[in-house]
C-alpha positions as CSV (number, residue, x, y, z in Angstrom):
1,X,95.3,-14.7,38.7
2,X,94.5,-14.6,35.0
3,X,91.4,-15.5,35.6
4,X,90.6,-12.7,38.1
5,X,91.7,-10.0,35.0
6,X,89.3,-12.2,33.4
7,X,86.5,-12.0,35.8
8,X,87.1,-8.9,36.7
9,X,87.1,-7.4,32.8
10,X,83.7,-9.4,31.7
11,X,82.0,-7.7,35.1
12,X,83.4,-4.1,34.1
13,X,81.9,-5.4,30.7
14,X,78.7,-5.9,31.9
15,X,78.7,-3.5,34.4
16,X,79.6,-0.8,31.3
17,X,76.7,-2.1,29.4
18,X,74.0,-1.8,32.4
19,X,74.8,1.4,33.8
20,X,73.1,3.2,31.3
21,X,70.0,0.9,31.6
22,X,69.6,1.2,35.2
23,X,70.2,5.0,34.8
24,X,67.4,5.8,32.3
25,X,65.4,3.0,34.5
26,X,66.0,5.2,37.5
27,X,65.3,8.2,35.6
28,X,61.9,6.5,34.8
29,X,60.8,5.9,38.1
30,X,61.9,8.8,39.5
31,X,59.8,11.1,36.7
32,X,56.9,8.9,37.6
33,X,56.4,9.5,41.0
34,X,56.7,12.8,40.8
35,X,53.9,12.8,38.5
36,X,52.6,10.6,40.7
37,X,52.5,13.8,43.8
38,X,51.9,16.1,41.2
39,X,48.7,14.5,40.3
40,X,47.7,13.8,44.0
41,X,48.4,17.2,45.1
42,X,46.5,18.8,42.8
43,X,43.6,16.0,43.0
44,X,44.0,17.5,46.7
45,X,43.6,20.8,46.4
46,X,40.8,20.8,43.9
47,X,39.1,18.5,46.7
48,X,39.8,20.9,49.1
49,X,38.8,23.9,46.6
50,X,35.3,21.5,46.6
51,X,35.0,21.7,50.3
52,X,35.4,25.4,51.1
53,X,33.1,26.2,48.6
54,X,30.2,23.9,50.3
55,X,31.4,25.1,53.1
56,X,31.1,29.6,52.3
57,X,28.3,28.4,50.2
58,X,26.5,27.3,54.2
59,X,27.0,30.3,55.4
60,X,26.4,32.6,53.0
61,X,22.9,30.4,53.6
62,X,23.2,30.5,57.3
63,X,24.0,34.4,57.6
64,X,20.6,34.6,55.2
65,X,18.2,32.6,57.2
66,X,19.5,34.7,60.3
67,X,18.7,37.6,58.7
68,X,15.2,36.2,58.5
69,X,14.7,35.1,61.4
70,X,16.1,38.2,62.7
71,X,13.4,40.6,60.6
72,X,10.4,38.1,61.7
73,X,11.4,38.6,65.2
74,X,11.4,41.8,64.9
75,X,8.1,42.2,63.5
76,X,6.3,40.5,66.1
77,X,8.1,42.6,68.4
78,X,6.4,45.4,66.7
79,X,3.4,44.3,66.3
80,X,3.1,43.0,70.0
81,X,3.8,46.7,70.6
């Protein structure tokens, strides 16, 4: 019985010493994961913004080309008359 109390006391002492270190490691791990997740989302937002800008630029160019084709078409129709 005395050995159980001594072993139990040793376990409690080891836990009391190790618990703060384990807690700190968990906090650091959670903070690191949160930072990585935030950086990932920021990178994704930048990529999406770049893609949206590229699409917008492409649509502007397409609109300009359509306007030019309409102008040419109207000029050709006026020449034929």
